[in-house]
N, C-alpha and C positions, 0 to 999 in steps of 0.2 A: 355284401350283405344278401339275404336271402330276400326273395320276393315271394309274397303268398296271394295265391288266387282267392277267391271271394270262400270257397267251400273249405279252403286249407284255413282260413281265419275263423271261419265257423267251427271247424274242428278244434282249432286252439281254444277258442273261448269254451267249449264243450269238456274237453280235457281238463283245463283249468279249473272249472267249477266240479267236476267229477274230483279231482286233487283237493277239494276242500274250500276254495276260493269261492266266494257267493259272486253271483251276477250282479247283485247290488253294490257290493264292493267294488266291481270293475267298473260300474257305471259311475259311481261316486270318484274313483280316482280319475277317470277320463273328464269329468267334470271339473275337477280340480286342476288338471292340467290345462284345461281350455281357458278356465278364469284366468290362470295365471298369465297365459298369453295375450288374453284381452287387456289385463291390468298393464301388461307391458306396452300393449300397443296404444292405448289409449292415455297412458300416464296420469290415470286420476280418473274418478267417478266423471260419468256421461251418460247420455241418453244411448240405450242399445235396442235394437228390433232383433227379437229372436224367433225362428220359424221352428215348429216342432212338428214332425211327422208322426205317424202310428208306430214305428218300431223302435228299435234301441236307439236310433240317432234322436230320436224325439226323447226320449228319456235323458240321454246324455244333456239335450238343450234344456230340459227341465232344471238339472242339477245345477247347469251353468246359469239359470235365470235364478235360481235360488240363492246360489253362491255371491252373485253380484249384486242382487238386492240387499243380502246381508252387509254389502261392502258400500252401501252408499249409491249404488248404480240405479238410475231410473230404467225400468225394463218395460218393454212392450212385448207381449207375448203373443205370438199366434200360433194356433194349432190347426193342423188339417186333421180333422175328427174321423174317427172309424165310424162305419155305417155300423147299425146296431146287431146285423147279425155275424160281423166278425169278431165282435169283442168277446174276449176269452171268459172262459167258466172261472178259471184261476186268474189272480190278477198277475199281469205281468211286471217286470221291474219298471218298465215305462210308465204303467199306470200308478206304482208306487209312487215313483220320482213325481209326478204329476201332483199326487195326492199332498207331497212334503209342501212342495210350492204353494198349492193352495190353503196348507196350514199356516203358512206366513202371510195369507190374504194376498197372495199372489193373484192377480188377475189373467184371465185367458180370452182372446178375440179368436173368432174365426178367421182362418185364412183367405176366406171367400169375402171377407168384408173389405172390398177395394177401397172405400172411401178411408176407412181407419188405417189399413195399411198405407195409403199413400201418406195419409198425415205423419204416420210413424218415420217414414222414409224420409220426408222433408226435414224432420226434426232430429234424426239420430244420427250419431258419429260412426256407428259401426252396425252391420247386421252380422248373425250368426244365422248359417244355414245348417239346420238339423232336420230338414224335410225328409230326403231319402238318403238311404246310404248306399254303399258299393255293391249291394247285392240287387240293385234295381234290374228289372229284367224283361221291362215292357216300355215303351214310349211314353212319356210324359203328353197328358192332353189337357183339353180345356177342363175347366179354368183356369187350372195351374200354369199352362204353358204361357197364357197371355201375362199371368202375374210375374211369371218369371222374367218375360220381356221387360215389364216395367223396372223390375229390381236392377236389370242389366243397363237400363237406360239411365237409370237414377244417379249413377257413379256415386253410391255410397261403398265405402270399403267394406269387405265381404271377408269373413272367416268362415270357412265351410268346416263342418265335420265328416271326417273320414274321408269322403271325397265330396265335391260339389254336387249339388243334386242335378241328376240327367246325365252324370257319367256313367257309363259301365266299369264297375270295378275291375274286371277281367281285362276288358279289349281297350279301353281309353277312347271308346266310341260315344257319340252323343245319342242319347235316346230321345230323338225328337228336339228337344232343347235342353240348355242347361244353365245354371246360375254361375256366372264367372266370378271366381274367386282372386282375392289378392293373397291369401293365405289359406291354406290346408293342413288341419291337424289330424293325424290319424294315430294310430295306436299298436304297440307290438311290433310290427314289422311294415314296411310300404306294401301296396297292393300292386299289381300288374298295370292296372289302369292309372297309376301315379305317374309312371314312366314310359306310357305307350302314347303316341299323339293321334286325338286332340286334346287327350285328357292331361296331359303334361301341360300344356299351355294353361288349359282352363284351371289347372290347380292353383296357379301361381306358385309362390312360395311353397317349399312342402317340408312339415316339420313330424319327426316321428317321435311319439313318448311313449314310455314304459309305464303300463298300469299295473303292473305287478304280476303279469304271466311269467312263470318261469321260463328261462329259456331252454330248459331240458324237454320240454314239451316240443319244441322245434325238432328234435331227433327222433320224436315219434312219429312226426309228420312227414320228416325227411323231404322239403319241397325240392323240386328240379329246377326252379326258377331262380336267377340270383342276377344281381346288378354285374355287369361286367367291370372286374379290376384287377390291378396288379397281383393281389394274392392269391389269385385263382391259377396263374400261370407263370408266375416267376421264376419257380423253381425248374419249370420247364424249358425255360430261356435261358441256358447256360452260359457264362463267359467262355471267351477262347482258352484253351489251355496252353502253357508255354511251348510245348513241343507240336502244336497242332499244324497241319498244312492245308491248303485249300480246299482239297476234297473232303477234308471232316466237315467242313462248314457248308455242305451242298453245292450241286452244280445245276444252274437253272437254264433251262431253253425257254426263251419267248419268241413263239412263233409270230413273224410280224404281220399285220393286217394289208388291207388295201393300200396302194399307192398314193392314194389321197388322204389316208390317214395312219402314216407312219410314225407320225407323232406320238400315237397311243402306244406302241410299241419301246418306242425310246423312254418315254415316261415310266412304264413299268419296268424296264431295264435297268434305268438309272436307280429308280426306288429299290430295286432287288440289291442291287450291288451296295447301296448305302444301308441296307438293312442286315448286311454279315454274309450275304452268300458267298462263297469262296470263289464261284466261277459263272459268270453270266454270258449266255451266247444269243443272238438274236438269229433267227432262223428267216432267211430270205430267198426268195427266187432268184435265179442266177442273174438275170436280167437287171434285178435291182440292186445287187450288191452294191455297185460303184456310187450311186446316188443315195444310198441308205445314210441317212442323218445319225449321229448318236454322239452323246455329249462327253462319256468318258472313254477315254482311250483302252482302258481297262476290259470295256466290253467288246467280246468277239462278236464277229459275223460268219455265218456258214450257210452253205447253200442247201436248200430247201430240195428235200428228193423232187427230182425232176417227172420221174414215174414212182408216184407215191403208193408203193405197195409196202405190205408189212416188213419185209426185208430191208427197204433203203430207210424205213423209218428208225428200225431196230438198229440198223448201221451208224444213222446219225446220232441216236441217244448213245449207243456205246462209245463212241469216239470222243464225245463230250462228257462222258461218266455221269449223265443227266440223272438227277435224283428227284428233279420235280420238274414239270412241264406247264407254261401258260398258255392258253390259248383264246383268243376273243377279243381284247384289244385292237380297235380299229379294223376289224375283221366285218365282212359283211354276211349276213344271214343268207349263205349259199349252200348249194351242194358241197361244192368245195370246202368250205369250211365245216359242214357236218361230217365229210369222210375224215378229214384231218383231226376233229376232235375223237371220232369215235378210235381212230387209229393210235392217237396218244392215250386213250383209255385203256387199248389193249397192251400197248408196249411201253408206257412209263410207268415208274414205280407209283408215283404220286400227281396229280393234274388237277388244276385250277381252271376251271369254266366260267370264261367272264363274257361280257357284252355280247356281240355278234354268235359267238359259240352257243351260248343258251338259246338264244331266239333260232339259232339254225337246227338245235336239236329238239325244238318244240314241234318241228314237222316229222319228227322221227318217232318212233314207239320207245322213247328213252326210257320209259320207267320198265320196260321190258328186258332191258339189258343186264339182266342178273349177273351173266358171265363177267362182263366187262366191269360190273361194279361190286365183285366179290371183295369181301374185306382181306387184306394181306397182313397175315399176323395180328388178328385181331383188331385192326384199324381199317377204317374206311379210306379208300384210295383217291377220292374225289373230293374238292372243294368247289360248291357252286356259288356264284355271288351275284343272284339278281337283284334288280332293283324291282318294285312293284309291278310294272309294266311288263317286265320279262317274266316275272314271277307267273303272272297271269297267264301268258302265253304257255308255258311249262305245265302249269298247274292249272288249268281251267276250272277246274271242279272245285277247287280250295277257297274257300274266302277270305282274302288277304286284309279284309277289315278286322277279322279276328286273328291277327298278326302271329302271336303265339301258337295257336292252334295249328295255323296254316304252314308255318315253319316246321313245327314238330312233326307233322303228318307228310310233307314233303321229305324230310332227312329220312324218315323212315321207309319211304315209299322208294328212294332211289340209293338208299344204304350210303349216303353221303353227308357231309358238313354243309349245311345251308348258311350262306350268310346273306339275308333278307335288308337289303340296304335302305336307309332312310335315315331321317333326324332322329330315330328310334331304331338302329340297326339290331336285328335280332339274329343270333348265332345258335344254330340248333344242331345237335347231334342224332344220331341215328337211335342211340339207347334214350333218349327223350330228355337230356339235358338240354337247359336252354338259357342263355345268358341276353340280357338288354343292355345294350350299351347306351351310355347317357352322357360322355363327355364330349360330343361333335356339336361343333358350333355352327351356326347358319351359313357361315362362309364357304362351307364346303360344298354348297349349291351351285357348283361351277364346273366349267367343262375340264375334264382330264383327271378332276381328282380321283376318279373310279378306278383310273388306270394306276395312278400311284398306289392305291390300296392293293389292288391285284398284285403290283410287284412286290410290296410288302408280304402279302400274305404266301406267295410262292417261294418267297426267299426264305421265311421262316419254316415253310413246308419242306423245303430242301433239305434242311436236317433231319435226319431218319431219327435221331432221338427225340424230337420235338412231336408229340400227338398231334393231329390234325386239328381237333376241335381247340386245342390250346394255341396252336399256330394261328387260327382263324381268329380266335378272341384276342391275342396279343396284337396282332396286326390290325384290326379295328380301334383297339384302344389308342395304339401308338399313333395311327392316323390320325385320330380325334385330338390327341394334345399336340402333334405337330401344328395343327390348324390353329390351337389355342395362342400358339408363340408368335402368328401373325395379326397383329392388332388390327390392320387394316383389311380392305378388300383383297384376297389373295388369289394369285395365279397358282395353277397346279403344281407347276415346277419348283416354287419357292418352298413347298412341302418337304421335299426332298433335300434341302439343305439341313432340315432340323432333324432327320429321322435318326442318325447317329447319336447324338448327344441325348434326345429325348429317348431312346431305347436303352443307352447307359444309363440314365438317371432313374429310370423306372426298374431296371433290374436291380441296380444298386440302392434303390430306396431312397435315392438323394432327394 
């Protein structure tokens, strides 16, 4: 499903109105959907506190108040009033909805009447937050910030309209403070801030309602942001044909890390072979070959070039018919790691840069390596998989709190696919396509899971028929689903046991 930025949602509203759908109709439809949700939550008339802000969110709130009052609910209505100089000469839809509320003798209190608001919170079963919408672009200040603190401390059940007040609809960041919702109801399409942390947590349960904006309008807007899902990459991750051989499915080279962290290369290699790579080889220095651990006998060991020249690397890559290489798991952020990463970028068809390789590159003018990062047959040749800390080192001028924009700019800057890892992993392509992943459980926050992800990515990337963006997106989703199969606290090794079945089920839509 598409994810809309705030400007894209505003454009959708504008295009719908230009197509003959009135703003009042859209507001009325939003109120109807909200009232239905409240009826299902409350299971009958009760006292409801409703907060209305000065914008369209406030208009939605007044519609809800009117509809619930007509259905025998007791409504305590509070409004954050506009200052006189901001009142429009032409009545806004929100003002018209307030007048309709007043027409049925609905009473409205000022939200700054703390005593009245406290009494209402103590008596009400539910609070409806229609204070600020997704377009909030400045921090919430006093006296509203302290009121929000009281609401959060009251333990009242909260339904938020569009996004909880205080959450930035584009970034998911908290603008000073935010109302913590149990349920958030938004319209037409989810917004970026619904799926980016901390907004995702603050939203609680998310429901998206159709209020009559035609789907054809999405084609006019053509958003680049989507929720990561199998429909996006399933056709790219093809089944094996009957007459295929191992090299049809890619040959992976995993460069082993420091001797104290060799397990990282093993995790990545095991994940790669279980993800469908036809051949997986771990490259190790000659003095470490005999003691290098490996779980699967099918995984090969190869001697890393003693003299790490371009010719030596090309020889190793050629002898194993390598189609994708991985460097970083278990690697220290050293000059040696840097040289190896740059050499692989020069000699290998496709490269996945993870962990230590990323931080090593942070000390190099990596952004200037345009020759190494040039696209091959219209495809980027590298996937970078930084977590937030690694990303900051590589791109110190990009604001990672605006995760979508940071990943988008980074992908363009280094002409590569960026997998900005976290609970809300963002996958970005140089052509500005963006996916936000939403299926990863918190149990993935443990050592080694990133190495497993890197192994899945490089395995899918080693198949030259799979575009790198789709390979990265599929790997991130598969990784999350593997974690969802484990109901207890997980160990990274356990993820590998689920990769084959999860991948098969996702490809075959099981």
